[in-house]
C-alpha positions, 0 to 999 in steps of 0.5 A, spaced: 500 542 506 501 535 508 503 530 503 503 523 503 507 518 499 503 512 498 508 506 496 505 499 495 510 493 498 515 490 493 513 483 490 512 476 494 512 469 492 505 469 493 504 475 488 508 471 483 503 465 484 497 470 484 495 468 491 490 473 495 495 475 500 490 479 505 492 479 512 497 473 511 504 475 513 508 474 507 515 476 506 518 479 500 522 475 495 529 477 492 525 481 487 521 485 492 527 487 496 531 489 489 525 493 488 525 496 494 532 498 494 531 501 487 525 505 490 530 507 496 535 510 491 530 514 487 527 517 494 534 518 497 534 525 494 527 527 496 525 530 503 520 525 507 519 527 514 517 520 516 515 513 514 509 509 517 508 502 514 503 496 515 505 492 520 505 486 515 512 483 513 512 485 506 510 492 507 514 493 513 520 490 510 519 494 504 519 500 509 525 498 512 529 498 506 527 505 504 528 508 511 535 505 511 536 509 504 532 515 505 533 517 513 526 517 514 526 512 519 525 509 524 519 506 521 512 507 525 508 500 524 500 501 524 495 495 523 490 500 520 494 500 514 494 493 513 491 490 506 484 488 506 482 481 509 479 476 503 476 472 509 476 464 507 479 466 500 486 469 503 491 464 500 488 462 494 489 462 487 483 464 482 484 456 480 483 454 487 477 459 488 473 456 482 475 449 484 472 450 491 466 454 490 465 454 482 465 459 477 460 463 481 465 464 487 464 471 487 457 471 488 458 468 495 459 471 502 467 469 503 468 474 509 471 479 505 472 486 508 468 491 504 471 497 501 467 502 506 470 498 512 477 499 509 476 506 507 474 508 514 480 505 518 484 508 512 482 515 512 481 515 520 489 513 520 490 518 515 486 524 519 490 522 525 497 522 522 495 529 518 493 532 525 500 529 528 504 531 523 501 537 519 505 540 513 510 534 513 511 529 508 509 522 510 511 516 506 506 510 507 508 503 505 501 499 504 498 494 500 495 495 493 487 494 494 488 498 501 491 504 497 487 504 491 480 504 495 483 510 499 485 514 493 479 513 490 475 515 496 479 521 497 479 524 490 474 526 486 476 522 480 480 516 480 487 515 476 487 509 471 491 503 472 492 497 477 498 499 482 504 496 481 509 493 486 513 499 489 509 504 485 509 511 489 503 515 488 503 522 492 497 525 495 497 532 497 492 535 502 491 543 502 485 545 507 479 540 505 481 538 498 486 532 496 490 532 489 494 527 486 500 530 482 503 523 481 500 516 481 502 509 480 509 511 478 515 506 477 520 510 474 525 507 478 524 500 476 527 497 469 522 497 464 
């Protein structure tokens, strides 16, 4: 059985401002670094064989902090684990989108990467990792929409809830079926 631990990156200033980050290279803020430290402490006593991260700074910085604390490094960077691009919406807030394109902005074509395209690149990456590291425990540090689309595509029933920063969701693959024994867990964060 191959196990994947999907981690959403720590908080950024753009998260706090409600900006679509997409594939912009935004660093963690101090809160995000602290969240990653807390998650690293939580994972320290678990066995993880390797850590693979989106090459975007907010994810790779999160992965680096966790790897240093767990010994799962060095971090392998993978562009296919990037967040979806929102096209011309990247970097905007809801208020800015409404001001620029009106209340019906969602009905316009902004060049947003589709769920199908996102799932195709994500599932191809997972298949390669599974083939290369069959039976291993692999941490994947990525982005909220990316992880949600991937989990929804792999499972028959998507668990409830929006993925929180530094949440961990565990998926296990045995034979050809996936299970999700842990979803969106943030027990390492102060409540």
